[in-house]
N, CA, C and O atoms as CSV, one atom per row, in Angstrom:
chain,resi,resn,atom,element,x,y,z
A,1,MET,N,N,0.845,-1.169,0.000
A,1,MET,CA,C,0.000,0.000,0.000
A,1,MET,C,C,0.889,1.230,0.000
A,1,MET,O,O,1.747,1.375,0.871
A,2,ARG,N,N,0.696,2.111,-0.960
A,2,ARG,CA,C,1.518,3.299,-1.107
A,2,ARG,C,C,0.924,4.478,-0.358
A,2,ARG,O,O,-0.266,4.490,-0.043
A,3,ALA,N,N,1.759,5.467,-0.077
A,3,ALA,CA,C,1.302,6.686,0.574
A,3,ALA,C,C,0.577,7.565,-0.433
A,3,ALA,O,O,0.847,7.497,-1.632
A,4,LEU,N,N,-0.341,8.390,0.052
A,4,LEU,CA,C,-1.083,9.283,-0.821
A,4,LEU,C,C,-0.262,10.527,-1.131
A,4,LEU,O,O,0.508,10.998,-0.294
A,5,SER,N,N,-0.431,11.057,-2.346
A,5,SER,CA,C,0.319,12.235,-2.758
A,5,SER,C,C,-0.391,13.533,-2.399
A,5,SER,O,O,0.177,14.608,-2.588
A,6,SER,N,N,-1.602,13.465,-1.894
A,6,SER,CA,C,-2.350,14.677,-1.568
A,6,SER,C,C,-2.783,14.644,-0.105
A,6,SER,O,O,-2.638,13.632,0.580
A,7,ASN,N,N,-3.311,15.758,0.350
A,7,ASN,CA,C,-3.709,15.918,1.736
A,7,ASN,C,C,-5.189,15.571,1.881
A,7,ASN,O,O,-6.038,16.462,1.906
A,8,VAL,N,N,-5.494,14.294,1.974
A,8,VAL,CA,C,-6.874,13.827,2.072
A,8,VAL,C,C,-7.256,13.708,3.536
A,8,VAL,O,O,-6.572,13.040,4.312
A,9,GLY,N,N,-8.354,14.359,3.912
A,9,GLY,CA,C,-8.846,14.253,5.280
A,9,GLY,C,C,-9.590,12.948,5.483
A,9,GLY,O,O,-9.718,12.135,4.568
A,10,ARG,N,N,-10.075,12.764,6.692
A,10,ARG,CA,C,-10.829,11.548,7.028
A,10,ARG,C,C,-12.206,11.948,7.553
A,10,ARG,O,O,-12.411,12.011,8.765
A,11,PRO,N,N,-13.153,12.219,6.648
A,11,PRO,CA,C,-14.463,12.707,7.103
A,11,PRO,C,C,-15.520,11.638,7.353
A,11,PRO,O,O,-16.624,11.981,7.775
A,12,ILE,N,N,-15.237,10.365,7.113
A,12,ILE,CA,C,-16.263,9.324,7.204
A,12,ILE,C,C,-16.079,8.546,8.505
A,12,ILE,O,O,-15.137,7.761,8.614
A,13,PRO,N,N,-16.960,8.744,9.502
A,13,PRO,CA,C,-16.793,8.083,10.802
A,13,PRO,C,C,-17.420,6.693,10.814
A,13,PRO,O,O,-18.073,6.274,9.858
A,14,ILE,N,N,-17.202,5.995,11.917
A,14,ILE,CA,C,-17.866,4.709,12.126
A,14,ILE,C,C,-19.368,4.952,12.240
A,14,ILE,O,O,-19.802,5.896,12.900
A,15,GLY,N,N,-20.151,4.106,11.599
A,15,GLY,CA,C,-21.594,4.242,11.616
A,15,GLY,C,C,-22.150,4.878,10.356
A,15,GLY,O,O,-23.365,4.872,10.154
A,16,ALA,N,N,-21.296,5.428,9.502
A,16,ALA,CA,C,-21.752,6.057,8.269
A,16,ALA,C,C,-22.169,4.995,7.257
A,16,ALA,O,O,-21.612,3.897,7.231
A,17,SER,N,N,-23.143,5.329,6.433
A,17,SER,CA,C,-23.576,4.437,5.365
A,17,SER,C,C,-22.941,4.884,4.056
A,17,SER,O,O,-22.958,6.068,3.721
A,18,LEU,N,N,-22.384,3.934,3.323
A,18,LEU,CA,C,-21.714,4.220,2.058
A,18,LEU,C,C,-22.398,3.475,0.927
A,18,LEU,O,O,-22.891,2.360,1.097
A,19,LYS,N,N,-22.415,4.122,-0.235
A,19,LYS,CA,C,-22.927,3.493,-1.442
A,19,LYS,C,C,-21.830,2.598,-2.014
A,19,LYS,O,O,-20.658,2.975,-2.008
A,20,VAL,N,N,-22.198,1.426,-2.505
A,20,VAL,CA,C,-21.230,0.521,-3.131
A,20,VAL,C,C,-21.343,0.693,-4.634
A,20,VAL,O,O,-22.430,0.561,-5.198
A,21,THR,N,N,-20.219,0.990,-5.290
A,21,THR,CA,C,-20.258,1.337,-6.709
A,21,THR,C,C,-19.839,0.210,-7.638
A,21,THR,O,O,-19.738,0.424,-8.846
A,22,ASP,N,N,-19.593,-0.971,-7.118
A,22,ASP,CA,C,-19.236,-2.072,-8.013
A,22,ASP,C,C,-20.402,-3.049,-8.129
A,22,ASP,O,O,-21.445,-2.864,-7.502
A,23,ASN,N,N,-20.215,-4.077,-8.928
A,23,ASN,CA,C,-21.295,-5.043,-9.172
A,23,ASN,C,C,-21.115,-6.315,-8.353
A,23,ASN,O,O,-21.368,-7.414,-8.847
A,24,SER,N,N,-20.682,-6.172,-7.114
A,24,SER,CA,C,-20.453,-7.333,-6.253
A,24,SER,C,C,-21.745,-7.865,-5.629
A,24,SER,O,O,-21.756,-8.990,-5.130
A,25,GLY,N,N,-22.815,-7.101,-5.642
A,25,GLY,CA,C,-24.084,-7.552,-5.075
A,25,GLY,C,C,-24.553,-6.705,-3.913
A,25,GLY,O,O,-25.750,-6.669,-3.628
A,26,ALA,N,N,-23.656,-6.029,-3.238
A,26,ALA,CA,C,-24.038,-5.139,-2.135
A,26,ALA,C,C,-24.411,-3.774,-2.698
A,26,ALA,O,O,-23.835,-3.331,-3.692
A,27,LYS,N,N,-25.362,-3.112,-2.072
A,27,LYS,CA,C,-25.780,-1.772,-2.500
A,27,LYS,C,C,-25.359,-0.704,-1.500
A,27,LYS,O,O,-24.839,0.340,-1.893
A,28,ILE,N,N,-25.578,-0.955,-0.206
A,28,ILE,CA,C,-25.222,-0.005,0.853
A,28,ILE,C,C,-24.517,-0.776,1.965
A,28,ILE,O,O,-24.978,-1.833,2.395
A,29,ILE,N,N,-23.386,-0.227,2.426
A,29,ILE,CA,C,-22.685,-0.829,3.554
A,29,ILE,C,C,-22.546,0.198,4.669
A,29,ILE,O,O,-22.498,1.403,4.419
A,30,LYS,N,N,-22.482,-0.291,5.890
A,30,LYS,CA,C,-22.314,0.551,7.067
A,30,LYS,C,C,-20.897,0.356,7.596
A,30,LYS,O,O,-20.442,-0.779,7.739
A,31,VAL,N,N,-20.196,1.449,7.889
A,31,VAL,CA,C,-18.815,1.380,8.359
A,31,VAL,C,C,-18.812,0.842,9.788
A,31,VAL,O,O,-19.459,1.403,10.673
A,32,VAL,N,N,-18.078,-0.250,10.004
A,32,VAL,CA,C,-17.964,-0.866,11.315
A,32,VAL,C,C,-16.595,-0.574,11.925
A,32,VAL,O,O,-16.479,-0.401,13.138
A,33,GLY,N,N,-15.570,-0.519,11.095
A,33,GLY,CA,C,-14.216,-0.256,11.572
A,33,GLY,C,C,-13.330,0.238,10.447
A,33,GLY,O,O,-13.701,0.162,9.276
A,34,VAL,N,N,-12.158,0.743,10.803
A,34,VAL,CA,C,-11.188,1.237,9.824
A,34,VAL,C,C,-9.872,0.508,10.063
A,34,VAL,O,O,-9.354,0.507,11.180
A,35,ARG,N,N,-9.336,-0.106,9.024
A,35,ARG,CA,C,-8.077,-0.827,9.139
A,35,ARG,C,C,-6.921,0.161,9.226
A,35,ARG,O,O,-6.917,1.179,8.534
A,36,LYS,N,N,-5.942,-0.138,10.072
A,36,LYS,CA,C,-4.712,0.634,10.240
A,36,LYS,C,C,-4.973,2.087,10.625
A,36,LYS,O,O,-4.272,2.989,10.168
A,37,PHE,N,N,-5.979,2.310,11.462
A,37,PHE,CA,C,-6.260,3.660,11.960
A,37,PHE,C,C,-5.517,3.859,13.266
A,37,PHE,O,O,-5.608,3.029,14.171
A,38,ARG,N,N,-4.786,4.952,13.365
A,38,ARG,CA,C,-4.082,5.282,14.592
A,38,ARG,C,C,-4.672,6.588,15.118
A,38,ARG,O,O,-4.518,7.641,14.499
A,39,GLY,N,N,-5.340,6.511,16.253
A,39,GLY,CA,C,-5.975,7.690,16.818
A,39,GLY,C,C,-5.813,7.718,18.321
A,39,GLY,O,O,-5.066,6.926,18.896
A,40,SER,N,N,-6.514,8.631,18.945
A,40,SER,CA,C,-6.456,8.766,20.391
A,40,SER,C,C,-7.377,7.753,21.064
A,40,SER,O,O,-8.267,7.181,20.434
A,41,LYS,N,N,-7.145,7.550,22.340
A,41,LYS,CA,C,-7.957,6.619,23.109
A,41,LYS,C,C,-9.389,7.126,23.203
A,41,LYS,O,O,-9.619,8.319,23.398
A,42,LYS,N,N,-10.347,6.220,23.065
A,42,LYS,CA,C,-11.784,6.482,23.135
A,42,LYS,C,C,-12.284,7.415,22.036
A,42,LYS,O,O,-13.354,8.006,22.189
A,43,ARG,N,N,-11.560,7.567,20.950
A,43,ARG,CA,C,-12.011,8.382,19.828
A,43,ARG,C,C,-12.422,7.449,18.697
A,43,ARG,O,O,-11.708,6.498,18.377
A,44,LEU,N,N,-13.588,7.728,18.087
A,44,LEU,CA,C,-14.046,6.896,16.986
A,44,LEU,C,C,-13.097,7.025,15.808
A,44,LEU,O,O,-12.617,8.117,15.503
A,45,SER,N,N,-12.829,5.915,15.152
A,45,SER,CA,C,-11.955,5.955,13.985
A,45,SER,C,C,-12.711,6.517,12.789
A,45,SER,O,O,-13.930,6.378,12.685
A,46,LYS,N,N,-11.972,7.151,11.894
A,46,LYS,CA,C,-12.547,7.769,10.708
A,46,LYS,C,C,-11.789,7.290,9.487
A,46,LYS,O,O,-10.667,6.795,9.597
A,47,ALA,N,N,-12.407,7.439,8.314
A,47,ALA,CA,C,-11.794,6.986,7.073
A,47,ALA,C,C,-11.931,8.044,5.998
A,47,ALA,O,O,-12.806,8.908,6.067
A,48,GLY,N,N,-11.058,7.970,5.003
A,48,GLY,CA,C,-11.080,8.868,3.855
A,48,GLY,C,C,-10.757,8.082,2.594
A,48,GLY,O,O,-10.720,6.852,2.613
A,49,ILE,N,N,-10.527,8.790,1.510
A,49,ILE,CA,C,-10.246,8.142,0.231
A,49,ILE,C,C,-8.981,7.302,0.342
A,49,ILE,O,O,-7.959,7.761,0.853
A,50,GLY,N,N,-9.062,6.079,-0.138
A,50,GLY,CA,C,-7.919,5.184,-0.138
A,50,GLY,C,C,-7.786,4.337,1.103
A,50,GLY,O,O,-6.906,3.479,1.161
A,51,ASP,N,N,-8.633,4.545,2.109
A,51,ASP,CA,C,-8.564,3.748,3.334
A,51,ASP,C,C,-9.378,2.463,3.173
A,51,ASP,O,O,-10.382,2.435,2.462
A,52,ILE,N,N,-8.931,1.406,3.844
A,52,ILE,CA,C,-9.669,0.152,3.857
A,52,ILE,C,C,-10.540,0.131,5.106
A,52,ILE,O,O,-10.059,0.353,6.217
A,53,ILE,N,N,-11.813,-0.135,4.912
A,53,ILE,CA,C,-12.760,-0.170,6.019
A,53,ILE,C,C,-13.330,-1.580,6.155
A,53,ILE,O,O,-13.255,-2.390,5.231
A,54,VAL,N,N,-13.895,-1.850,7.315
A,54,VAL,CA,C,-14.666,-3.059,7.556
A,54,VAL,C,C,-16.121,-2.618,7.557
A,54,VAL,O,O,-16.504,-1.744,8.334
A,55,GLY,N,N,-16.927,-3.210,6.701
A,55,GLY,CA,C,-18.311,-2.774,6.564
A,55,GLY,C,C,-19.291,-3.926,6.618
A,55,GLY,O,O,-18.979,-5.046,6.212
A,56,ALA,N,N,-20.485,-3.638,7.125
A,56,ALA,CA,C,-21.574,-4.616,7.168
A,56,ALA,C,C,-22.591,-4.242,6.104
A,56,ALA,O,O,-22.994,-3.082,6.008
A,57,VAL,N,N,-23.002,-5.205,5.312
A,57,VAL,CA,C,-23.932,-4.952,4.214
A,57,VAL,C,C,-25.320,-4.694,4.782
A,57,VAL,O,O,-25.857,-5.515,5.526
A,58,GLN,N,N,-25.901,-3.540,4.426
A,58,GLN,CA,C,-27.259,-3.209,4.864
A,58,GLN,C,C,-28.290,-3.530,3.794
A,58,GLN,O,O,-29.355,-4.066,4.100
A,59,LYS,N,N,-27.981,-3.203,2.525
A,59,LYS,CA,C,-28.883,-3.496,1.420
A,59,LYS,C,C,-28.091,-4.181,0.326
A,59,LYS,O,O,-26.928,-3.860,0.082
A,60,GLY,N,N,-28.738,-5.125,-0.325
A,60,GLY,CA,C,-28.092,-5.843,-1.407
A,60,GLY,C,C,-28.825,-7.131,-1.710
A,60,GLY,O,O,-29.989,-7.296,-1.347
A,61,LYS,N,N,-28.147,-8.033,-2.371
A,61,LYS,CA,C,-28.731,-9.333,-2.679
A,61,LYS,C,C,-29.008,-10.085,-1.373
A,61,LYS,O,O,-28.320,-9.867,-0.376
A,62,PRO,N,N,-30.004,-10.961,-1.374
A,62,PRO,CA,C,-30.357,-11.660,-0.129
A,62,PRO,C,C,-29.207,-12.420,0.512
A,62,PRO,O,O,-29.137,-12.491,1.739
A,63,GLY,N,N,-28.317,-12.982,-0.263
A,63,GLY,CA,C,-27.189,-13.704,0.296
A,63,GLY,C,C,-26.113,-12.788,0.865
A,63,GLY,O,O,-25.284,-13.228,1.662
A,64,MET,N,N,-26.119,-11.535,0.469
A,64,MET,CA,C,-25.080,-10.589,0.899
A,64,MET,C,C,-25.436,-9.862,2.194
A,64,MET,O,O,-24.542,-9.401,2.904
A,65,LYS,N,N,-26.724,-9.751,2.511
A,65,LYS,CA,C,-27.131,-8.966,3.673
A,65,LYS,C,C,-26.529,-9.509,4.959
A,65,LYS,O,O,-26.444,-10.721,5.155
A,66,LYS,N,N,-26.112,-8.598,5.831
A,66,LYS,CA,C,-25.537,-8.862,7.149
A,66,LYS,C,C,-24.140,-9.462,7.099
A,66,LYS,O,O,-23.607,-9.846,8.140
A,67,GLN,N,N,-23.535,-9.554,5.929
A,67,GLN,CA,C,-22.156,-10.025,5.844
A,67,GLN,C,C,-21.204,-8.896,6.233
A,67,GLN,O,O,-21.504,-7.723,6.008
A,68,VAL,N,N,-20.077,-9.243,6.805
A,68,VAL,CA,C,-19.049,-8.270,7.149
A,68,VAL,C,C,-17.920,-8.414,6.131
A,68,VAL,O,O,-17.312,-9.478,6.009
A,69,LEU,N,N,-17.646,-7.327,5.399
A,69,LEU,CA,C,-16.703,-7.358,4.296
A,69,LEU,C,C,-15.690,-6.240,4.410
A,69,LEU,O,O,-15.892,-5.279,5.151
A,70,LEU,N,N,-14.595,-6.369,3.671
A,70,LEU,CA,C,-13.628,-5.287,3.535
A,70,LEU,C,C,-13.992,-4.454,2.319
A,70,LEU,O,O,-14.470,-4.984,1.316
A,71,ALA,N,N,-13.769,-3.155,2.407
A,71,ALA,CA,C,-14.029,-2.251,1.291
A,71,ALA,C,C,-13.020,-1.113,1.341
A,71,ALA,O,O,-12.441,-0.834,2.391
A,72,THR,N,N,-12.813,-0.463,0.212
A,72,THR,CA,C,-11.969,0.717,0.173
A,72,THR,C,C,-12.780,1.895,-0.347
A,72,THR,O,O,-13.623,1.729,-1.228
A,73,ILE,N,N,-12.535,3.062,0.183
A,73,ILE,CA,C,-13.309,4.251,-0.163
A,73,ILE,C,C,-12.728,4.870,-1.428
A,73,ILE,O,O,-11.521,5.092,-1.522
A,74,VAL,N,N,-13.604,5.149,-2.412
A,74,VAL,CA,C,-13.156,5.721,-3.680
A,74,VAL,C,C,-13.707,7.121,-3.926
A,74,VAL,O,O,-13.198,7.832,-4.792
A,75,ARG,N,N,-14.743,7.538,-3.180
A,75,ARG,CA,C,-15.293,8.903,-3.309
A,75,ARG,C,C,-15.701,9.399,-1.932
A,75,ARG,O,O,-16.130,8.623,-1.079
A,76,GLN,N,N,-15.558,10.731,-1.724
A,76,GLN,CA,C,-16.039,11.350,-0.490
A,76,GLN,C,C,-16.595,12.735,-0.800
A,76,GLN,O,O,-16.119,13.423,-1.703
A,77,LYS,N,N,-17.614,13.132,-0.032
A,77,LYS,CA,C,-18.243,14.435,-0.230
A,77,LYS,C,C,-17.346,15.587,0.193
A,77,LYS,O,O,-17.309,16.626,-0.467
A,78,LYS,N,N,-16.639,15.410,1.270
A,78,LYS,CA,C,-15.779,16.471,1.796
A,78,LYS,C,C,-14.627,16.731,0.828
A,78,LYS,O,O,-13.941,15.801,0.404
A,79,GLU,N,N,-14.420,18.001,0.484
A,79,GLU,CA,C,-13.369,18.307,-0.477
A,79,GLU,C,C,-11.983,18.138,0.141
A,79,GLU,O,O,-11.793,18.307,1.346
A,80,PHE,N,N,-11.027,17.802,-0.714
A,80,PHE,CA,C,-9.635,17.664,-0.292
A,80,PHE,C,C,-8.753,18.349,-1.319
A,80,PHE,O,O,-9.160,18.585,-2.456
A,81,LYS,N,N,-7.544,18.661,-0.897
A,81,LYS,CA,C,-6.630,19.421,-1.735
A,81,LYS,C,C,-5.509,18.524,-2.243
A,81,LYS,O,O,-4.887,17.790,-1.475
A,82,ARG,N,N,-5.260,18.593,-3.550
A,82,ARG,CA,C,-4.166,17.848,-4.147
A,82,ARG,C,C,-2.881,18.661,-4.084
A,82,ARG,O,O,-2.905,19.847,-3.753
A,83,ALA,N,N,-1.770,18.027,-4.400
A,83,ALA,CA,C,-0.463,18.672,-4.299
A,83,ALA,C,C,-0.321,19.834,-5.278
A,83,ALA,O,O,0.435,20.768,-5.012
A,84,ASN,N,N,-1.036,19.794,-6.412
A,84,ASN,CA,C,-0.942,20.872,-7.396
A,84,ASN,C,C,-1.888,22.039,-7.086
A,84,ASN,O,O,-1.977,22.980,-7.875
A,85,GLY,N,N,-2.589,21.992,-5.959
A,85,GLY,CA,C,-3.475,23.076,-5.545
A,85,GLY,C,C,-4.928,22.877,-5.923
A,85,GLY,O,O,-5.776,23.667,-5.509
A,86,LEU,N,N,-5.241,21.863,-6.684
A,86,LEU,CA,C,-6.607,21.593,-7.114
A,86,LEU,C,C,-7.417,21.018,-5.964
A,86,LEU,O,O,-6.936,20.141,-5.245
A,87,ARG,N,N,-8.640,21.500,-5.782
A,87,ARG,CA,C,-9.537,20.971,-4.754
A,87,ARG,C,C,-10.579,20.084,-5.430
A,87,ARG,O,O,-11.179,20.465,-6.435
A,88,VAL,N,N,-10.784,18.898,-4.866
A,88,VAL,CA,C,-11.664,17.900,-5.461
A,88,VAL,C,C,-12.701,17.475,-4.442
A,88,VAL,O,O,-12.373,17.253,-3.276
A,89,LYS,N,N,-13.971,17.359,-4.876
A,89,LYS,CA,C,-15.016,16.767,-4.042
A,89,LYS,C,C,-16.013,16.069,-4.947
A,89,LYS,O,O,-16.147,16.407,-6.124
A,90,PHE,N,N,-16.710,15.093,-4.387
A,90,PHE,CA,C,-17.672,14.304,-5.138
A,90,PHE,C,C,-19.063,14.535,-4.561
A,90,PHE,O,O,-19.208,15.165,-3.514
A,91,GLU,N,N,-20.080,14.029,-5.239
A,91,GLU,CA,C,-21.448,14.257,-4.776
A,91,GLU,C,C,-21.926,13.221,-3.775
A,91,GLU,O,O,-22.994,13.393,-3.187
A,92,ASP,N,N,-21.168,12.144,-3.558
A,92,ASP,CA,C,-21.570,11.139,-2.584
A,92,ASP,C,C,-20.339,10.432,-2.026
A,92,ASP,O,O,-19.231,10.561,-2.546
A,93,ASN,N,N,-20.568,9.687,-0.956
A,93,ASN,CA,C,-19.527,8.834,-0.384
A,93,ASN,C,C,-19.737,7.438,-0.952
A,93,ASN,O,O,-20.845,6.904,-0.903
A,94,ALA,N,N,-18.669,6.845,-1.493
A,94,ALA,CA,C,-18.817,5.542,-2.124
A,94,ALA,C,C,-17.605,4.667,-1.843
A,94,ALA,O,O,-16.508,5.157,-1.578
A,95,ALA,N,N,-17.834,3.355,-1.908
A,95,ALA,CA,C,-16.778,2.380,-1.643
A,95,ALA,C,C,-16.847,1.252,-2.654
A,95,ALA,O,O,-17.844,1.081,-3.355
A,96,VAL,N,N,-15.765,0.485,-2.714
A,96,VAL,CA,C,-15.672,-0.701,-3.565
A,96,VAL,C,C,-15.326,-1.878,-2.664
A,96,VAL,O,O,-14.402,-1.788,-1.856
A,97,ILE,N,N,-16.056,-2.977,-2.793
A,97,ILE,CA,C,-15.800,-4.169,-1.992
A,97,ILE,C,C,-14.506,-4.827,-2.482
A,97,ILE,O,O,-14.341,-5.065,-3.678
A,98,VAL,N,N,-13.591,-5.119,-1.551
A,98,VAL,CA,C,-12.333,-5.775,-1.904
A,98,VAL,C,C,-12.256,-7.121,-1.188
A,98,VAL,O,O,-12.904,-7.332,-0.163
A,99,SER,N,N,-11.452,-8.028,-1.747
A,99,SER,CA,C,-11.393,-9.371,-1.186
A,99,SER,C,C,-10.317,-9.526,-0.121
A,99,SER,O,O,-10.418,-10.402,0.737
A,100,ASP,N,N,-9.280,-8.680,-0.167
A,100,ASP,CA,C,-8.220,-8.778,0.823
A,100,ASP,C,C,-7.619,-7.405,1.064
A,100,ASP,O,O,-8.047,-6.421,0.462
A,101,VAL,N,N,-6.632,-7.337,1.941
A,101,VAL,CA,C,-6.016,-6.055,2.304
A,101,VAL,C,C,-5.200,-5.480,1.144
A,101,VAL,O,O,-4.919,-4.281,1.132
A,102,ALA,N,N,-4.818,-6.307,0.173
A,102,ALA,CA,C,-4.065,-5.826,-0.982
A,102,ALA,C,C,-4.927,-4.977,-1.911
A,102,ALA,O,O,-4.392,-4.289,-2.781
A,103,GLY,N,N,-6.237,-5.010,-1.749
A,103,GLY,CA,C,-7.134,-4.157,-2.522
A,103,GLY,C,C,-7.626,-4.763,-3.815
A,103,GLY,O,O,-7.946,-4.028,-4.749
A,104,VAL,N,N,-7.699,-6.075,-3.904
A,104,VAL,CA,C,-8.211,-6.733,-5.103
A,104,VAL,C,C,-9.737,-6.691,-5.057
A,104,VAL,O,O,-10.328,-7.279,-4.152
A,105,PRO,N,N,-10.396,-6.013,-6.006
A,105,PRO,CA,C,-11.857,-5.885,-5.950
A,105,PRO,C,C,-12.564,-7.200,-6.282
A,105,PRO,O,O,-12.068,-8.002,-7.073
A,106,THR,N,N,-13.734,-7.406,-5.662
A,106,THR,CA,C,-14.504,-8.617,-5.931
A,106,THR,C,C,-15.380,-8.444,-7.161
A,106,THR,O,O,-15.666,-9.423,-7.851
A,107,GLY,N,N,-15.806,-7.237,-7.447
A,107,GLY,CA,C,-16.625,-6.975,-8.626
A,107,GLY,C,C,-15.773,-6.887,-9.884
A,107,GLY,O,O,-14.544,-6.883,-9.823
A,108,THR,N,N,-16.457,-6.816,-11.034
A,108,THR,CA,C,-15.754,-6.737,-12.309
A,108,THR,C,C,-15.932,-5.389,-12.996
A,108,THR,O,O,-15.326,-5.143,-14.039
A,109,ARG,N,N,-16.760,-4.508,-12.421
A,109,ARG,CA,C,-17.025,-3.222,-13.053
A,109,ARG,C,C,-17.350,-2.208,-11.970
A,109,ARG,O,O,-18.037,-2.530,-11.001
A,110,ILE,N,N,-16.856,-0.973,-12.129
A,110,ILE,CA,C,-17.136,0.102,-11.181
A,110,ILE,C,C,-17.942,1.179,-11.887
A,110,ILE,O,O,-17.541,1.675,-12.940
A,111,LYS,N,N,-19.090,1.540,-11.299
A,111,LYS,CA,C,-19.939,2.576,-11.857
A,111,LYS,C,C,-19.554,3.914,-11.248
A,111,LYS,O,O,-19.377,4.008,-10.034
A,112,GLY,N,N,-19.423,4.936,-12.055
A,112,GLY,CA,C,-19.138,6.280,-11.560
A,112,GLY,C,C,-17.655,6.569,-11.479
A,112,GLY,O,O,-16.813,5.739,-11.822
A,113,ALA,N,N,-17.363,7.769,-11.016
A,113,ALA,CA,C,-15.984,8.246,-10.951
A,113,ALA,C,C,-15.255,7.668,-9.749
A,113,ALA,O,O,-15.860,7.319,-8.736
A,114,VAL,N,N,-13.929,7.576,-9.891
A,114,VAL,CA,C,-13.057,7.087,-8.831
A,114,VAL,C,C,-11.933,8.102,-8.667
A,114,VAL,O,O,-11.392,8.596,-9.657
A,115,ALA,N,N,-11.578,8.416,-7.418
A,115,ALA,CA,C,-10.504,9.369,-7.160
A,115,ALA,C,C,-9.158,8.783,-7.556
A,115,ALA,O,O,-8.915,7.586,-7.397
A,116,LYS,N,N,-8.292,9.637,-8.070
A,116,LYS,CA,C,-6.957,9.215,-8.496
A,116,LYS,C,C,-6.132,8.694,-7.324
A,116,LYS,O,O,-5.288,7.815,-7.499
A,117,GLU,N,N,-6.375,9.232,-6.129
A,117,GLU,CA,C,-5.632,8.808,-4.942
A,117,GLU,C,C,-5.903,7.351,-4.587
A,117,GLU,O,O,-4.996,6.645,-4.148
A,118,ALA,N,N,-7.134,6.895,-4.771
A,118,ALA,CA,C,-7.465,5.500,-4.502
A,118,ALA,C,C,-6.799,4.574,-5.518
A,118,ALA,O,O,-6.392,3.464,-5.177
A,119,ILE,N,N,-6.690,5.029,-6.756
A,119,ILE,CA,C,-6.064,4.214,-7.795
A,119,ILE,C,C,-4.550,4.179,-7.611
A,119,ILE,O,O,-3.918,3.163,-7.900
A,120,ASP,N,N,-3.961,5.277,-7.134
A,120,ASP,CA,C,-2.528,5.275,-6.858
A,120,ASP,C,C,-2.183,4.259,-5.780
A,120,ASP,O,O,-1.144,3.601,-5.846
A,121,ARG,N,N,-3.054,4.133,-4.793
A,121,ARG,CA,C,-2.804,3.202,-3.704
A,121,ARG,C,C,-3.144,1.762,-4.094
A,121,ARG,O,O,-2.431,0.834,-3.711
A,122,PHE,N,N,-4.224,1.568,-4.848
A,122,PHE,CA,C,-4.669,0.232,-5.265
A,122,PHE,C,C,-4.838,0.197,-6.786
A,122,PHE,O,O,-5.925,0.499,-7.278
A,123,PRO,N,N,-3.798,-0.161,-7.544
A,123,PRO,CA,C,-3.873,-0.134,-9.010
A,123,PRO,C,C,-4.898,-1.096,-9.606
A,123,PRO,O,O,-5.376,-0.857,-10.715
A,124,THR,N,N,-5.252,-2.171,-8.910
A,124,THR,CA,C,-6.219,-3.116,-9.460
A,124,THR,C,C,-7.619,-2.508,-9.546
A,124,THR,O,O,-8.427,-2.932,-10.372
A,125,ILE,N,N,-7.909,-1.525,-8.705
A,125,ILE,CA,C,-9.195,-0.821,-8.798
A,125,ILE,C,C,-9.226,0.025,-10.053
A,125,ILE,O,O,-10.271,0.162,-10.688
A,126,GLY,N,N,-8.089,0.591,-10.414
A,126,GLY,CA,C,-8.016,1.417,-11.627
A,126,GLY,C,C,-8.238,0.640,-12.900
A,126,GLY,O,O,-8.669,1.210,-13.902
A,127,LYS,N,N,-7.951,-0.653,-12.885
A,127,LYS,CA,C,-8.113,-1.464,-14.092
A,127,LYS,C,C,-9.571,-1.673,-14.451
A,127,LYS,O,O,-9.899,-1.828,-15.628
A,128,ILE,N,N,-10.449,-1.680,-13.466
A,128,ILE,CA,C,-11.874,-1.942,-13.759
A,128,ILE,C,C,-12.722,-0.681,-13.666
A,128,ILE,O,O,-13.929,-0.748,-13.899
A,129,SER,N,N,-12.132,0.470,-13.331
A,129,SER,CA,C,-12.917,1.702,-13.206
A,129,SER,C,C,-13.098,2.347,-14.576
A,129,SER,O,O,-12.247,2.212,-15.456
A,130,SER,N,N,-14.214,3.048,-14.744
A,130,SER,CA,C,-14.521,3.664,-16.031
A,130,SER,C,C,-14.036,5.113,-16.097
A,130,SER,O,O,-13.533,5.544,-17.135
A,131,VAL,N,N,-14.181,5.874,-15.001
A,131,VAL,CA,C,-13.795,7.296,-14.981
A,131,VAL,C,C,-12.869,7.528,-13.802
A,131,VAL,O,O,-13.165,7.116,-12.680
A,132,VAL,N,N,-11.748,8.188,-14.058
A,132,VAL,CA,C,-10.792,8.532,-13.012
A,132,VAL,C,C,-10.737,10.049,-12.908
A,132,VAL,O,O,-10.521,10.735,-13.907
A,133,VAL,N,N,-10.930,10.574,-11.701
A,133,VAL,CA,C,-10.883,12.034,-11.480
A,133,VAL,C,C,-9.706,12.356,-10.590
A,133,VAL,O,O,-9.473,13.522,-10.271
């Protein structure tokens, strides 16, 4: 996992609902935990673009509901600043279901835009994404 080249904040807390943008079968997942989060004691962990989260499926195919899966965040509403001074924000918070910590996606197609920072960290997501911002 590579470091991010821009200053991405972490605006998505535990308990937030995220839209799933791939065709893995899940539609909405709820953030249960954040992998490799280092914070203060008794503070809820937060996630941003490129972070791997642990999520529970709230809506989706009948076999997928209530499963606990790994996902990586590819879009966030809160704007962030890139190294070249450009500010980027999306219209929703979205994630892609991954099969392991290396970031290999379970779906075969990603709907909608994906942040460049997520693709820099996980190149396999970039191979199946249609639009990169």
